[in-house]
Each structure stands twice: as structure tokens, then as C-alpha cells.
C-alpha positions as CSV (number, residue, x, y, z in Angstrom):
1,X,23.2,-18.4,17.6
2,X,19.6,-17.4,16.4
3,X,19.3,-15.2,13.3
4,X,18.9,-11.5,13.9
5,X,15.3,-10.4,13.7
6,X,14.5,-8.0,10.9
7,X,13.9,-4.3,11.7
8,X,10.3,-3.2,11.6
9,X,8.5,0.1,11.0
10,X,5.3,0.7,12.8
11,X,3.0,3.2,11.1
12,X,0.1,4.9,12.9
13,X,-2.5,7.2,11.3
14,X,-3.9,9.4,14.1
15,X,-6.6,12.0,14.5
16,X,-8.0,13.1,17.8
17,X,-6.5,10.2,19.7
18,X,-5.4,11.9,22.9
19,X,-7.3,9.4,25.0
20,X,-5.4,6.3,23.7
21,X,-2.2,7.4,21.8
22,X,0.3,7.2,24.6
23,X,-1.0,3.8,25.7
24,X,-1.0,2.5,22.2
25,X,2.6,3.5,21.7
26,X,3.5,2.0,25.0
27,X,2.2,-1.3,23.8
28,X,4.5,-1.0,20.7
29,X,7.6,0.0,22.6
30,X,7.0,-2.8,25.1
31,X,7.0,-5.6,22.4
32,X,8.9,-8.8,23.1
33,X,10.9,-8.3,20.0
34,X,14.7,-8.1,19.7
35,X,14.9,-6.4,16.3
36,X,15.2,-2.6,15.8
37,X,11.9,-0.7,15.6
38,X,10.7,2.7,14.6
39,X,7.3,4.2,15.1
40,X,6.1,6.7,12.5
41,X,3.0,8.7,13.6
42,X,1.1,10.5,10.8
43,X,-0.6,13.4,12.4
44,X,-4.0,14.6,11.1
45,X,-5.5,18.0,12.0
46,X,-6.5,17.0,15.5
47,X,-8.5,19.4,17.7
48,X,-7.4,17.8,21.0
49,X,-3.9,17.1,22.6
50,X,-2.9,14.4,20.1
51,X,0.0,16.5,18.5
52,X,1.3,17.5,22.0
53,X,1.3,13.9,23.1
54,X,3.0,12.8,20.0
55,X,5.7,15.5,20.4
56,X,6.3,14.2,24.0
57,X,6.7,10.7,22.7
58,X,9.3,11.9,20.1
59,X,11.3,13.6,22.9
60,X,11.1,10.7,25.3
61,X,12.4,8.2,22.7
62,X,15.1,10.4,21.1
63,X,17.9,8.7,22.9
64,X,16.5,5.1,22.4
65,X,18.7,3.6,19.7
66,X,16.4,0.5,19.4
67,X,13.0,2.1,19.1
68,X,12.4,5.8,18.3
69,X,9.2,7.6,17.6
70,X,8.9,10.3,14.9
71,X,6.1,12.1,13.2
72,X,5.0,13.2,9.7
73,X,2.1,15.6,8.8
74,X,-1.1,14.4,7.3
75,X,-3.0,17.7,6.5
76,X,-5.9,15.9,4.8
77,X,-6.8,13.9,8.0
78,X,-7.6,10.9,5.7
79,X,-6.5,7.5,6.8
80,X,-5.0,6.2,3.5
81,X,-3.1,9.4,3.0
82,X,-1.7,9.1,6.5
83,X,-0.7,5.5,5.9
84,X,1.1,6.4,2.6
85,X,2.9,9.3,4.3
86,X,4.1,7.1,7.1
87,X,5.2,4.4,4.7
88,X,7.2,6.9,2.7
89,X,8.9,8.3,5.9
90,X,9.7,4.8,7.2
91,X,12.6,2.6,6.2
92,X,12.5,-0.9,7.5
93,X,11.7,-4.1,5.5
94,X,8.6,-5.1,7.7
95,X,5.8,-2.6,8.0
96,X,3.3,-2.9,10.9
97,X,0.1,-1.0,10.8
98,X,-1.4,0.1,14.1
99,X,-4.2,2.5,14.8
100,X,-4.0,5.2,17.6
101,X,-6.6,3.3,19.6
102,X,-5.2,-0.2,19.1
103,X,-3.1,-2.1,21.7
104,X,-0.8,-4.8,20.4
105,X,-0.5,-8.0,22.4
106,X,3.1,-8.4,23.8
107,X,4.4,-10.8,21.2
108,X,2.4,-9.4,18.3
109,X,5.3,-8.3,16.1
110,X,7.5,-11.3,16.8
111,X,4.6,-13.6,15.9
112,X,3.7,-11.7,12.8
113,X,7.4,-11.8,11.6
114,X,7.5,-15.5,12.2
115,X,4.2,-16.0,10.3
116,X,5.5,-14.0,7.3
117,X,8.5,-16.3,7.2
118,X,6.6,-19.5,7.7
119,X,3.8,-18.8,5.2
120,X,5.5,-16.7,2.6
121,X,2.6,-14.3,2.9
122,X,2.8,-10.6,1.8
123,X,0.6,-9.5,4.7
124,X,-0.5,-11.2,7.9
125,X,-3.1,-10.1,10.4
126,X,-5.3,-11.4,13.2
127,X,-8.2,-10.6,15.6
128,X,-9.6,-7.2,16.3
129,X,-10.2,-7.8,20.0
130,X,-12.7,-5.1,21.2
131,X,-12.4,-4.2,24.9
132,X,-14.2,-1.4,26.6
133,X,-13.3,0.9,29.5
134,X,-16.9,1.5,30.7
135,X,-20.3,-0.1,30.5
136,X,-21.2,1.4,27.0
137,X,-17.9,0.4,25.5
138,X,-18.2,-3.1,27.0
139,X,-21.6,-3.4,25.4
140,X,-20.2,-2.3,22.0
141,X,-17.2,-4.7,22.4
142,X,-19.6,-7.6,23.1
143,X,-21.7,-6.7,20.0
144,X,-18.6,-6.4,17.8
145,X,-17.3,-9.8,18.8
146,X,-20.6,-11.7,18.5
147,X,-22.0,-13.4,15.4
148,X,-25.3,-11.6,15.8
149,X,-23.4,-8.4,15.6
150,X,-20.8,-9.0,12.8
151,X,-21.7,-12.4,11.3
152,X,-18.9,-14.8,10.6
153,X,-16.1,-12.2,10.1
154,X,-13.0,-14.1,11.4
155,X,-11.1,-11.0,12.4
156,X,-13.9,-10.2,14.8
157,X,-15.0,-13.6,16.1
158,X,-11.9,-15.7,15.5
159,X,-11.3,-18.8,13.4
160,X,-8.7,-21.1,12.0
161,X,-5.5,-19.8,10.5
162,X,-5.4,-19.7,6.7
163,X,-5.5,-17.6,3.5
164,X,-7.9,-14.6,3.7
165,X,-9.4,-11.9,1.5
166,X,-8.3,-9.2,4.0
167,X,-7.1,-8.9,7.6
168,X,-7.4,-6.4,10.4
169,X,-4.6,-3.8,10.2
170,X,-1.8,-6.0,8.8
171,X,1.9,-6.7,9.0
172,X,3.4,-6.3,5.5
173,X,6.5,-7.0,3.6
174,X,7.6,-3.5,2.4
175,X,8.2,-4.8,-1.0
176,X,4.5,-5.7,-1.4
177,X,3.5,-2.1,-0.4
178,X,6.0,-0.5,-2.7
179,X,5.1,-2.9,-5.5
180,X,1.4,-1.9,-5.3
181,X,2.1,1.8,-4.8
182,X,0.7,1.9,-1.3
183,X,-2.9,2.6,-0.4
184,X,-5.5,4.0,-2.8
185,X,-6.2,7.4,-1.2
186,X,-9.7,7.6,-2.7
187,X,-10.8,4.8,-0.3
188,X,-11.6,6.9,2.8
189,X,-12.8,3.6,4.3
190,X,-12.1,0.0,3.2
191,X,-8.6,0.9,2.0
192,X,-7.3,-2.3,3.6
193,X,-9.6,-4.5,1.6
194,X,-8.7,-2.7,-1.6
195,X,-5.0,-2.9,-1.1
196,X,-5.2,-6.6,-0.1
197,X,-7.3,-7.2,-3.2
198,X,-4.5,-5.9,-5.4
199,X,-1.9,-7.9,-3.5
200,X,-4.0,-11.1,-4.0
201,X,-4.6,-10.3,-7.6
202,X,-0.9,-10.0,-8.2
203,X,-0.4,-13.5,-6.8
204,X,0.4,-12.6,-3.2
205,X,-0.9,-14.4,-0.1
206,X,-2.9,-12.7,2.7
207,X,-2.8,-14.7,5.9
208,X,-5.1,-14.7,8.9
209,X,-4.0,-16.1,12.2
210,X,-5.8,-16.1,15.6
211,X,-2.4,-15.9,17.2
212,X,-2.3,-12.2,16.3
213,X,-4.5,-10.1,18.6
214,X,-4.9,-6.3,18.9
215,X,-7.0,-4.8,21.6
216,X,-9.4,-2.3,20.1
217,X,-11.2,0.5,22.0
218,X,-14.8,0.9,20.8
219,X,-16.4,4.3,20.0
220,X,-17.4,6.1,23.2
221,X,-21.0,7.1,22.4
222,X,-24.0,6.0,20.4
223,X,-23.5,8.9,18.0
224,X,-19.9,8.0,17.3
225,X,-20.7,4.3,16.8
226,X,-23.6,5.3,14.4
227,X,-21.2,7.4,12.3
228,X,-18.6,4.7,12.2
229,X,-21.1,2.1,11.0
230,X,-22.8,4.4,8.6
231,X,-19.4,5.0,7.0
232,X,-18.6,1.3,7.0
233,X,-21.8,0.5,5.1
234,X,-21.4,3.4,2.7
235,X,-17.9,2.3,1.8
236,X,-18.7,-1.4,1.7
237,X,-21.2,-0.6,-1.1
238,X,-18.4,1.3,-2.9
239,X,-16.3,-1.8,-2.6
240,X,-19.2,-4.0,-4.0
241,X,-19.5,-1.7,-7.0
242,X,-15.7,-1.6,-7.4
243,X,-15.4,-5.4,-7.3
244,X,-18.7,-7.1,-8.0
245,X,-17.5,-10.5,-6.7
246,X,-16.9,-9.2,-3.2
247,X,-20.4,-9.1,-1.9
248,X,-22.1,-12.0,0.1
249,X,-25.1,-12.6,2.3
250,X,-23.4,-11.2,5.4
251,X,-23.1,-7.8,3.9
252,X,-26.6,-7.8,2.5
253,X,-28.2,-8.7,5.9
254,X,-28.1,-5.1,7.4
255,X,-29.6,-3.3,4.4
256,X,-32.3,-6.0,4.1
257,X,-33.1,-5.5,7.8
258,X,-33.4,-1.8,7.3
259,X,-35.8,-2.2,4.4
260,X,-37.9,-4.8,6.2
261,X,-38.2,-2.8,9.3
262,X,-39.1,0.4,7.4
263,X,-41.7,-1.5,5.4
264,X,-43.1,-3.1,8.5
265,X,-43.5,0.3,10.2
266,X,-45.2,1.9,7.2
267,X,-47.5,-1.1,6.6
268,X,-48.3,-1.2,10.3
269,X,-49.5,2.4,10.3
270,X,-51.2,2.3,6.8
271,X,-52.4,-1.2,6.3
272,X,-52.5,-3.6,9.3
273,X,-51.0,-3.7,12.8
274,X,-49.8,-7.2,12.1
275,X,-47.0,-5.6,10.1
276,X,-45.5,-4.3,13.3
277,X,-44.4,-8.0,13.8
278,X,-41.4,-7.3,11.7
279,X,-39.7,-4.5,13.8
280,X,-41.0,-6.2,17.0
281,X,-39.5,-9.5,15.9
282,X,-36.1,-7.8,15.1
283,X,-36.0,-6.2,18.6
284,X,-36.9,-9.5,20.2
285,X,-34.1,-11.3,18.2
286,X,-31.3,-8.8,19.1
287,X,-32.5,-8.8,22.7
288,X,-32.3,-12.6,22.9
289,X,-29.1,-12.7,21.0
290,X,-27.5,-10.2,23.4
291,X,-27.8,-12.6,26.3
292,X,-24.9,-14.9,25.4
293,X,-22.9,-11.9,24.1
294,X,-23.1,-10.2,27.4
295,X,-22.0,-13.2,29.6
296,X,-19.7,-11.9,32.4
297,X,-20.5,-8.2,31.9
298,X,-22.2,-5.9,34.3
299,X,-26.0,-5.5,34.3
300,X,-25.6,-2.0,32.9
301,X,-23.4,-3.2,30.0
302,X,-25.7,-6.1,29.2
303,X,-28.7,-3.8,29.1
304,X,-27.0,-1.7,26.4
305,X,-26.0,-4.5,24.1
306,X,-29.3,-4.4,22.1
307,X,-28.8,-0.7,21.6
308,X,-25.3,-1.3,20.3
309,X,-26.5,-4.1,18.0
310,X,-29.4,-2.0,16.6
311,X,-27.1,1.0,16.0
312,X,-24.5,-1.1,14.2
313,X,-27.1,-3.0,12.0
314,X,-29.3,0.0,11.2
315,X,-26.5,2.5,10.5
316,X,-24.5,0.0,8.4
317,X,-27.6,-0.8,6.4
318,X,-28.6,2.8,6.0
319,X,-25.0,3.7,4.9
320,X,-25.0,0.9,2.4
321,X,-28.4,1.8,0.9
322,X,-27.6,5.5,0.6
323,X,-24.1,5.2,-0.7
324,X,-24.1,7.4,-3.9
325,X,-23.1,5.9,-7.3
326,X,-21.1,9.0,-7.9
327,X,-18.8,8.1,-5.1
328,X,-18.2,4.6,-6.5
329,X,-17.7,6.1,-10.0
330,X,-15.0,8.4,-8.6
331,X,-13.3,5.6,-6.8
332,X,-13.5,3.2,-9.8
333,X,-11.9,5.9,-12.0
334,X,-8.9,5.9,-9.6
335,X,-8.5,2.1,-9.9
336,X,-5.0,0.9,-9.7
337,X,-4.1,-2.3,-11.5
338,X,-2.3,-4.8,-9.4
339,X,1.4,-5.0,-10.2
340,X,3.1,-8.3,-10.4
341,X,6.8,-8.7,-9.5
342,X,9.2,-9.0,-12.4
343,X,10.3,-12.7,-12.5
344,X,13.8,-11.5,-13.1
345,X,13.8,-9.9,-9.7
346,X,13.0,-13.1,-7.8
């Protein structure tokens, strides 16, 4: 007789997710997993129907003994605060993080639990598989899963299973979360990287596997994508200042491109038209690079991939360059030392 599968808690930080929340929860409740589940939704101050939908989900699962949904408030609206509130309100030994616009593959939880057992990892995660629902979102998804868009990031483009610095979302052993005191709430973005850094520093293993796949819904407009990537760049510079060994050439490419293009435009106007070769060369490069990325998409979607690429690159780079030192200083002041397990508890 096979061993009983451990109970899992799925935690979801949500804010203005009326478009995808019900579908996301449906993918959780439909998991091919025999163990008990609970879904804890941390509700930020949404201005759409998110709270109403969440309340409906609570009522609809109230009589389901195997998988119930319940909610906790997150008045700050900040993701790390939501995650900590949901962790505190949950109770099972395995904690699965899912976002309100993420769709788990059918065997995601079962595979993650197996990998935790096989590898001894404290956290496992896989691929952020971007998929759109219209031409613009298809273009963004193509950009987010291409090397010209995100470099060699394994959780975007795939790769071999193995130890990793960080992973997308994550399936944790509760003991690892409690040992480290949860997420650092000063990290409005990049909180996953910071927590995984502490887990690794304490001797824990973070494991990436392409077997784990989560469908991700891209931002629905250029403006929303621009804000997302500006925030990513801003907080990645905070991480670089927080931990000097975490930066590499992939992260420096967007700010370098922003500086080069700005210099080319200024020099083209003030010095010589030949300097326009820099921005023109960049546009040519992303246009050519978008061709393989757009394979199989509609003509409308393929035409928008260069726009998505430029938005991602330029806004990430701008956010990185303008990230204030004061923000990094505030975050560094909140630094939590990693906590190693007492050997007597092993």
C-alpha cells in the first residue's frame, strides 16, 4: 500500500485578480494529488471583484473535506506581507506558493512533493511558462520565454534540473519557512530571491526542475508591463547592493543598453548622425531576434514582440539605474541573518 501523501497548504497573495483568480484556484483544486489540501488567499485592498470572488470560493468549498479555501486580510497590499499572513494562517507541512494569475499544471504538487523527498531540498520550483490570451499577451509571453528577452534564466527558458540560487514561486518545507522567519517584508519585489538566499546560507538546498510548470498570464498592456519591469530593475539593484555577489552580466545588459541608446541619441543630435547607429542597431537586433521568438504566433502578435522586448529591456534598465540608495539602505538595515537548524533537532 503506498504511503499517504503529506497534506499541503497553498498560499496565494492577491490584489486586483478578478480576471484570473477563479481559474487559478480551479487549477489548484483539480490537482492530481491524493493528500489533503487547503488554499489560503491573502486579500489585498483590491478595487475590483477579487474579494467577492474569493468569498464565493470559500462558500463553494466549505463542505469539501479534502480541499477548502479560506482567506486572510492583507491591508498593506504588499506581496511579502500577504505571503507571511497566509503562511501564519496555514497549517500543513508542505507550503506551495501560487500567484493569483498562475495556473498549476495538473501534477505540479505531486511532482514537487516527490522532488522534495528525492532531493532533500528545502524548496523546489520550475518554469514560469508565460501564455497569453490575446495578441499582445502572446507577444509578451514570447518575449518572456526567449533568450533575447530574459537571457539564460532557467525558470523562463528551461534547463536541466539541479541546484539553483532561486526558483519561480516555490514549494517549501514548512520547517524551512519557520526557521527563517518567513519573507522579509521590506522586499516589495525580489522577496523570493532574498528568502532563498537565507535558506541557502543556512545550508539548505534550492532545487530547479523543468518538470514543474506554472502557466503565467502576462500583463495586459504596455503600461502595465513597463511598470512591472521598472519595478523588477529597481529591486534587482537593491538585491545587488544587499548582496554584492549576486550580480552578473545578464543583469547589467539592460542598464548598459539604456545608457548606450541614450548616449547614441544625444550624440546623434549634438555631434554626428553616425551615433544614431546605436539605437538603430538595437531596434534591428530586437526585430531580428523576435522572428524565432514569434514562431507559430499570429501576424499581429509577431509584430508586437519588438515592442514587448523594448519595453522590458528599457524599463528594467531604467529601474535599475534610478533605484535609490536610500531604498537599499532601508532594506539592508532590515537584514535577517540566516538561521541554521539546531543539530540536536535533527
